[in-house]
Wavefront OBJ file of the C-alpha trace (Angstrom):
o trace
v -8.273 1.553 31.333
v -4.648 1.240 30.242
v -2.281 3.631 32.025
v -1.678 6.921 30.238
v 1.947 6.671 29.098
v 3.708 8.051 26.060
v 3.624 5.129 23.638
v 6.811 3.874 22.036
v 4.774 2.388 19.203
v 1.468 3.446 17.719
v -0.417 0.779 15.822
v -2.276 2.546 13.015
v -5.349 0.563 11.998
v -7.895 1.604 9.391
v -10.996 -0.473 8.901
v -14.114 -0.583 6.766
v -16.619 -3.441 6.552
v -14.339 -5.806 8.460
v -16.891 -7.285 10.864
v -15.646 -10.822 10.131
v -12.002 -10.007 10.814
v -11.633 -6.990 13.107
v -11.628 -8.967 16.359
v -8.682 -11.097 15.249
v -6.818 -7.985 14.141
v -7.282 -6.253 17.499
v -6.496 -9.395 19.497
v -3.171 -9.669 17.649
v -2.262 -6.197 18.923
v -3.399 -6.895 22.485
v -1.308 -10.082 22.567
v 1.991 -8.255 21.925
v 4.649 -8.728 24.586
v 6.852 -5.632 24.843
v 9.021 -3.801 27.360
v 7.539 -0.488 26.206
v 4.020 0.967 26.054
v 2.024 0.777 22.836
v -1.234 2.300 21.663
v -3.762 1.202 19.070
v -5.274 4.018 17.011
v -8.279 2.930 14.948
v -10.013 4.826 12.163
v -13.388 3.161 11.555
v -14.767 4.585 8.318
v -18.539 4.479 8.819
v -18.952 0.790 8.018
v -22.532 -0.296 7.248
v -22.042 -3.490 9.288
v -21.117 -4.356 12.881
v -17.419 -3.407 12.642
v -17.851 -0.382 14.937
v -19.701 -2.272 17.663
v -17.071 -5.007 17.666
v -14.329 -2.400 18.111
v -16.180 -0.821 21.032
v -15.988 -4.095 22.950
v -12.201 -3.660 23.170
v -11.952 0.029 24.018
v -11.556 -0.549 27.774
v -8.535 -2.803 27.361
v -6.147 -2.903 30.319
v -3.132 -4.034 28.294
v -3.080 -1.520 25.418
v -4.434 2.007 25.212
v -7.015 2.003 22.402
v -8.162 5.236 20.799
v -10.895 4.662 18.237
v -12.474 7.243 15.965
v -15.802 6.303 14.432
v -16.379 8.412 11.337
v -19.928 9.642 10.877
v -19.396 9.861 7.117
v -17.192 7.648 4.981
v -13.918 9.481 4.296
v -12.480 6.946 1.864
v -9.346 4.875 2.352
v -6.673 7.547 1.805
v -8.300 10.317 3.824
v -9.136 7.936 6.650
v -5.566 6.660 6.695
v -3.957 10.114 6.750
v -6.273 11.261 9.520
v -5.684 8.122 11.606
v -1.922 8.321 11.100
v -1.926 11.973 12.217
v -3.434 10.890 15.539
v -0.627 8.440 16.305
v 1.695 9.629 19.103
v 4.366 6.921 19.034
v 8.017 7.184 18.098
v 7.408 4.269 15.739
v 4.357 3.369 13.672
v 3.176 -0.168 12.976
v 0.556 -0.696 10.285
v -2.268 -3.212 10.538
v -5.455 -3.068 8.504
v -8.626 -4.430 10.027
v -8.746 -7.550 7.863
v -5.154 -8.712 8.475
v -3.602 -10.204 11.600
v -0.389 -10.615 13.554
v 0.649 -14.144 14.467
v 3.706 -13.586 16.681
v 3.475 -12.015 20.129
v 7.061 -10.715 19.858
v 6.595 -8.950 16.510
v 6.706 -5.351 17.758
v 9.533 -5.989 20.222
v 11.723 -7.520 17.507
v 11.093 -4.733 15.019
v 11.602 -1.902 17.494
v 14.756 -3.528 18.867
v 16.166 -3.599 15.352
v 15.322 0.024 14.581
v 16.651 1.198 17.943
v 19.986 -0.486 17.237
v 20.239 0.555 13.576
v 19.548 4.255 13.129
v 20.458 4.172 9.433
v 17.239 2.228 8.709
v 13.947 4.070 8.299
v 11.766 0.958 8.440
v 11.707 -2.801 8.716
v 9.297 -5.557 7.731
v 8.979 -9.318 7.756
v 7.549 -12.172 5.684
v 3.882 -13.082 6.035
v 1.610 -15.937 5.108
v -1.421 -15.409 2.895
v -4.901 -16.526 3.908
v -7.096 -17.244 0.904
v -10.554 -18.763 1.349
v -9.653 -19.524 4.986
v -6.612 -21.523 3.906
v -3.118 -20.366 4.827
v -0.528 -20.506 2.057
v 2.935 -19.183 1.321
v 3.264 -15.624 0.063
v 3.724 -15.532 -3.703
v 2.380 -11.989 -4.109
v 5.480 -9.935 -3.321
v 8.833 -9.494 -5.014
v 11.912 -11.280 -3.709
v 14.550 -8.723 -2.700
v 17.730 -8.689 -0.564
v 17.412 -8.544 3.228
v 18.713 -4.968 3.095
v 17.279 -2.723 0.401
v 16.636 0.937 -0.304
v 14.391 3.322 -2.203
v 15.882 2.312 -5.572
v 14.816 -1.287 -5.007
v 11.419 -0.206 -3.672
v 10.805 2.025 -6.697
v 10.815 -1.086 -8.882
v 7.842 -2.525 -7.000
v 6.429 -2.943 -3.505
v 7.713 -5.989 -1.622
v 6.222 -5.308 1.831
v 2.795 -6.318 3.048
v 1.167 -3.533 5.025
v 0.737 -5.636 8.165
v 4.485 -6.317 8.325
v 5.853 -2.767 8.353
v 7.154 -0.703 11.266
v 8.699 2.697 10.491
v 10.045 5.767 12.251
v 7.298 8.330 12.792
v 7.276 11.841 11.360
v 10.185 11.525 8.947
v 8.534 14.203 6.778
v 6.171 17.073 7.502
v 3.275 16.547 5.117
v 2.041 14.362 2.296
v 2.330 15.605 -1.300
v -0.998 16.758 -2.679
v -0.931 13.928 -5.243
v -0.967 11.389 -2.394
v -4.691 12.019 -1.971
v -5.437 10.971 -5.552
v -3.409 7.757 -5.335
v -5.078 4.342 -5.564
v -2.864 3.087 -2.696
v -1.616 4.688 0.478
v 0.844 2.208 1.952
v 3.309 1.841 -0.936
v 3.384 5.596 -1.541
v 4.045 6.119 2.185
v 6.857 3.548 2.144
v 8.469 5.374 -0.764
v 8.295 8.676 1.096
v 9.826 7.104 4.227
v 12.507 5.290 2.222
v 14.074 8.650 1.360
v 15.412 8.721 4.922
v 17.068 5.344 5.382
v 17.510 1.724 4.430
v 14.870 -1.012 4.617
v 15.426 -4.241 6.561
v 13.632 -7.568 6.187
v 13.582 -9.585 9.410
v 13.520 -13.372 8.901
v 10.538 -14.394 11.039
v 7.027 -14.848 9.603
v 4.939 -12.749 11.987
v 1.684 -11.904 10.235
v -0.995 -12.953 7.781
v -2.339 -11.026 4.812
v -5.928 -11.913 4.055
v -7.259 -12.202 0.499
v -11.055 -11.914 0.361
v -13.847 -10.510 -1.764
v -14.078 -7.293 0.235
v -10.353 -6.537 0.211
v -9.431 -3.022 -0.851
v -6.671 -4.197 -3.180
v -6.397 -7.942 -3.544
v -9.913 -8.574 -4.788
v -10.251 -5.739 -7.269
v -10.207 -5.995 -11.040
v -8.293 -3.547 -13.184
v -5.065 -3.821 -11.197
v -3.105 -2.481 -14.179
v -5.072 0.770 -14.149
v -4.649 1.139 -10.392
v -0.891 0.664 -10.709
v -0.759 3.361 -13.376
v -2.781 5.617 -11.094
v -0.430 5.367 -8.142
v 2.683 5.641 -10.306
v 1.348 8.844 -11.837
v 0.615 10.146 -8.325
v 4.188 9.382 -7.196
v 6.073 10.687 -10.221
v 7.294 14.184 -9.443
v 7.591 13.575 -5.697
v 11.133 12.188 -5.746
v 14.550 13.025 -7.147
v 15.273 12.588 -10.840
v 16.823 9.119 -10.487
v 13.840 7.684 -8.627
v 11.387 9.485 -10.896
v 13.048 7.841 -13.889
v 12.651 4.388 -12.333
v 8.959 5.099 -11.715
v 8.507 6.353 -15.277
v 10.110 3.195 -16.661
v 7.703 1.072 -14.617
v 4.812 3.215 -15.826
v 5.786 2.646 -19.460
v 5.983 -1.132 -19.042
v 2.583 -1.348 -17.341
v 0.990 1.152 -19.732
v 2.151 -0.759 -22.817
v 0.846 -4.058 -21.467
v -2.431 -2.452 -20.399
v -2.841 -0.868 -23.847
v -2.403 -4.128 -25.743
v -4.513 -6.178 -23.312
v -7.388 -3.681 -23.534
v -7.019 -2.699 -27.168
v -10.668 -3.395 -28.043
v -12.167 -1.788 -24.942
v -13.649 1.695 -24.662
v -11.168 4.416 -23.740
v -8.680 3.470 -26.461
v -7.340 6.970 -27.055
v -6.878 7.753 -23.344
v -4.913 4.541 -22.839
v -2.756 5.252 -25.870
v -1.966 8.732 -24.609
v -1.097 7.199 -21.245
v 1.493 5.028 -23.003
v 3.063 8.102 -24.531
v 3.091 10.115 -21.290
v 6.462 8.867 -20.074
v 7.343 6.485 -22.899
v 10.272 6.442 -25.257
v 10.334 6.250 -29.044
v 10.060 2.458 -29.081
v 6.346 2.379 -28.421
v 5.620 5.260 -30.798
v 7.505 3.462 -33.552
v 5.587 0.253 -32.871
v 2.290 2.091 -33.263
v 3.421 3.871 -36.412
v 4.427 0.535 -37.916
v 0.973 -0.744 -37.117
v -0.499 2.101 -39.149
v 1.394 0.799 -42.203
v -0.855 -2.249 -42.077
v -3.886 -0.095 -42.780
v -4.519 -1.638 -46.177
v -4.830 -5.091 -44.630
v -6.894 -3.671 -41.798
v -9.140 -1.389 -43.824
v -12.039 -0.108 -41.741
v -10.330 -1.020 -38.472
v -11.421 1.208 -35.594
v -8.018 0.681 -33.993
v -6.182 2.049 -37.032
v -8.540 5.009 -37.314
v -7.926 5.940 -33.696
v -4.167 5.629 -34.072
v -4.146 7.799 -37.201
v -6.076 10.532 -35.367
v -3.271 10.794 -32.825
v -0.164 10.404 -34.975
v -1.167 12.001 -38.273
l 1 2 3 4 5 6 7 8 9 10 11 12 13 14 15 16 17 18 19 20 21 22 23 24 25 26 27 28 29 30 31 32 33 34 35 36 37 38 39 40 41 42 43 44 45 46 47 48 49 50 51 52 53 54 55 56 57 58 59 60 61 62 63 64 65 66 67 68 69 70 71 72 73 74 75 76 77 78 79 80 81 82 83 84 85 86 87 88 89 90 91 92 93 94 95 96 97 98 99 100 101 102 103 104 105 106 107 108 109 110 111 112 113 114 115 116 117 118 119 120 121 122 123 124 125 126 127 128 129 130 131 132 133 134 135 136 137 138 139 140 141 142 143 144 145 146 147 148 149 150 151 152 153 154 155 156 157 158 159 160 161 162 163 164 165 166 167 168 169 170 171 172 173 174 175 176 177 178 179 180 181 182 183 184 185 186 187 188 189 190 191 192 193 194 195 196 197 198 199 200 201 202 203 204 205 206 207 208 209 210 211 212 213 214 215 216 217 218 219 220 221 222 223 224 225 226 227 228 229 230 231 232 233 234 235 236 237 238 239 240 241 242 243 244 245 246 247 248 249 250 251 252 253 254 255 256 257 258 259 260 261 262 263 264 265 266 267 268 269 270 271 272 273 274 275 276 277 278 279 280 281 282 283 284 285 286 287 288 289 290 291 292 293 294 295 296 297 298 299 300 301 302 303 304 305 306 307 308 309 310
């Protein structure tokens, strides 16, 4: 067993149905070369496959202390993440989900060295490659931002892959209640941490984000609705300037979602969602549409709009 030392870094890993990938994820942690102790804290969320048994094969590691919790019942992504994070003892937290991997043995040392030398930063991250259908490709999924950014930049959209982030532990006492209804946990967490310092992008590519059919985020349909969900969960948790940036993003996504889904069920709910944080522009657009009623006589769309505005 690894020697019982206070870890400098806790690697927080949540996993569910990752039997094809979990070994690579764990091996990437065990391969890290550091001048400080690290621990790997795993929350295995009652997977119906062999994920748990594959984790157990590593639990007696001599190089890294591994503490694995095997949930009897499925807690769900957010609850499993919060519980696993609460069990991390390190001064810094590194995130790695069970289907991603680290590709550089010096990743943790580089990131901790930076944070130790730059106390004004709350977190740092690095570029990654993307593995799609077992083929590695450049990352085209994230926004391009300056090497040094802050919460205002982050509020306009997430630009960090989960497997690339290391942050200072326990910057705040507890999660807002709305966190538990969010469709994502990592971006919301980054926003909460970004209240306490700048964000640094290191230049080295040190990890791989995997896109696959079982992925929690990358493979799902209805991304627009999930974005609206997490924005609504975050709004109200920050100061007025950041809240306004989140509301502006919400309006843009809500408008696009409304028009793209205009003939689907749930019309009225999506329209009301547009109006939740929107300005007069959208309302005026809809009211102008009503003027076309004569040309659109019998239109279900027009009838629904009239119910709301008149």
